[in-house]
C-alpha positions in Angstrom: 133.8 111.1 -123.1 130.2 112.2 -122.6 127.6 111.1 -120.2 123.9 111.0 -121.1 120.8 110.8 -119.0 117.3 109.5 -119.9 114.2 111.0 -118.5 110.5 110.2 -119.0 108.0 112.6 -120.5 104.3 111.9 -120.9 102.4 113.9 -123.5 98.8 114.1 -124.7 97.1 115.4 -127.8 93.6 115.4 -129.2 94.9 115.2 -132.8 97.3 112.2 -133.1 100.2 110.2 -131.7 102.6 112.2 -133.9 101.3 115.5 -132.4 101.7 114.1 -128.9 105.3 113.2 -129.6 106.0 116.6 -131.1 104.4 118.4 -128.1 106.4 116.2 -125.7 109.8 116.9 -127.4 109.0 120.6 -127.7 108.2 120.9 -124.1 111.2 118.8 -122.9 113.5 121.0 -125.0 112.4 124.1 -123.0 113.8 122.5 -119.8 116.4 120.0 -120.9 119.5 121.0 -122.9 121.5 118.9 -125.4 118.5 116.7 -126.4 119.8 113.9 -128.6 117.0 111.4 -129.1 113.6 110.2 -127.9 111.7 106.9 -128.2 108.2 105.9 -127.5 108.0 103.4 -124.7 104.2 103.3 -124.5 101.2 104.8 -126.2 97.5 104.7 -125.5 94.2 106.4 -126.4 91.2 107.7 -124.4 87.8 106.7 -125.8 84.4 108.3 -125.2 81.2 107.2 -126.8 83.1 104.8 -129.1 85.4 107.5 -130.4 89.1 108.4 -129.7 89.2 111.7 -127.8 92.9 111.8 -127.0 96.3 110.2 -127.7 98.9 109.8 -125.1 102.6 108.8 -125.5 105.2 108.0 -122.9 108.6 109.2 -124.2 112.1 108.3 -123.0 114.2 111.4 -123.8 118.0 111.3 -123.9 120.1 114.3 -123.3 123.9 114.8 -122.8 125.1 116.2 -119.5 127.5 119.1 -119.6 131.0 118.5 -118.5 
């Protein structure tokens, strides 16, 4: 039997939502071991002068705890 934990990661990119997700997963994998999945629980953009200047995602990252 395995036990998993979910933690929240917030990541930002000036390129796209996809890039923000990739950056968040990459960073989480440096600290958390046995990553299994991630899902986007929220996303938003920052706007300046009528243009999108950054994309933000809130990820729920699942990882399996060691026995």
